[in-house]
Structure formats: C-alpha cells, structure tokens
C-alpha positions as MATLAB code, in Angstrom:
seq = 'XXXXXXXXXXXXXXXXXXXXXXXXXXXXXXXXXXXXXXXXXXXXXXXXXXXXX';
ca = [
     119.153  -17.558    7.789;
     117.701  -17.699   11.324;
     113.951  -18.032   11.752;
     112.181  -14.709   12.251;
     110.429  -14.383   15.648;
     106.619  -14.403   15.462;
     106.126  -10.802   16.758;
     108.608   -9.472   14.190;
     106.909  -11.453   11.411;
     103.534   -9.966   12.427;
     104.993   -6.443   12.363;
     106.399   -7.050    8.887;
     103.023   -8.328    7.668;
     101.266   -5.231    9.026;
     103.861   -2.978    7.383;
     103.412   -4.781    4.077;
      99.601   -4.428    4.189;
      99.952   -0.721    5.002;
     102.433   -0.222    2.159;
     100.178   -2.028   -0.320;
      97.236    0.236    0.584;
      99.289    3.433    0.473;
     101.110    2.808   -2.793;
      97.841    2.940   -4.720;
      97.176    6.520   -3.589;
      98.222    9.561   -5.586;
     100.486   12.137   -3.950;
      97.504   14.417   -3.383;
      95.510   11.603   -1.751;
      98.455   10.715    0.513;
      98.759   14.327    1.640;
      95.012   14.555    2.361;
      95.102   11.297    4.335;
      98.168   12.375    6.308;
      96.624   15.770    7.085;
      93.364   14.158    8.230;
      95.148   11.658   10.486;
      97.408   14.356   11.943;
      94.396   16.572   12.693;
      92.666   13.674   14.459;
      95.739   13.021   16.622;
      96.092   16.724   17.470;
      92.451   16.857   18.590;
      92.582   13.530   20.438;
      95.572   14.528   22.561;
      94.802   18.249   22.765;
      98.148   19.209   21.275;
      99.002   22.871   20.807;
     100.980   23.105   17.584;
     102.053   26.370   16.022;
     101.793   26.481   12.249;
     103.521   28.727    9.770;
     101.165   31.012    7.910;
];
C-alpha cells in the first residue's frame, strides 16, 4: 500500500476527531448542533433562505 501524503493524513485525522465527538451525541443533540451552526453561517454570510412553514 502506498504511503498516504501528509495533507491527506491530516484531513483523515481531523475527520476522525470530528466523528468521535459527534457519535457521542443523541439524535436530538445532533439536530440542535446542526441547526445552531447553520444559523450562525446564515447570519455570518447574510444568506436569504426561504423556509417551509
């Protein structure tokens, strides 16, 4: 197996850390976290997103 390039190895390590943090959350906690992060991005970039009511 060829040696993995350093940047790719770093990306995989970051993904693994993220996965390990997220897997401990309940479904409800994941949804809350996702909603919070999405709201922050929408505000940061001034996005105009229509939502279904």
